C-alpha positions, 0 to 999 in steps of 0.5 A: 870759212869764207876766204879760206884756202887750202895750204899745200905742203912745202916745195923746194922753193919754200925750202930754199927760202928757209935756208936763205932765212926768207921763211921761218918754220914754226910748230903749231901748238893749240887747237885755235886754227882747227881743223886747218892746223892742229897741234904738232903741225909745222907751218912755213911762214914767209916774213917778207910777203907784206913788204910786197903787198898788203894783207887781204881777208883769208890770208893766214898769218903769224903775229906777235901776241900784243901782251905776252912777250915771245908768244906768236899766234897763228890766225886768219885775217878776218878784215882789214880796217881803214887805219891799216890794222887787221882783225885776226880770228881763229878758225876754231872760235870756241878756243881761240885767243884772237881779235874778239879779245884782244883788239885789232893788231897793228901791221908791225905786229905781223911776222909774216904770211903762212905759205905751207903746212907740214902735218904733225906726227899726231895728225898723220897717225890719226889720218892713217888710222881713219883709212 
């Protein structure tokens, strides 16, 4: 995918930021971001990234679902519109609930930017079985 980047595993700086509540740790459910993220993966989300900079195409973000209370979505920024809202898309288009059906997301719907990924137990087993 254009603009995609490989996310590193969490380092000590990310862990300390999590301890001091600048980073949230969330579990991925569903396959809308496969193969980048799969069900069971843990993502580390910096909640203050966009206070310092604007989102750019390719950023992986966590956003509040516009119609379902307390549901979060992990998506990639596909475009930044002139009004400041964002078009968000899943990497797995066939199974993604994203801007294609929900429309653009306002900036205040964005929880933060994904900094790192820890693979879930299911993905680790699958990877080690292929070796």
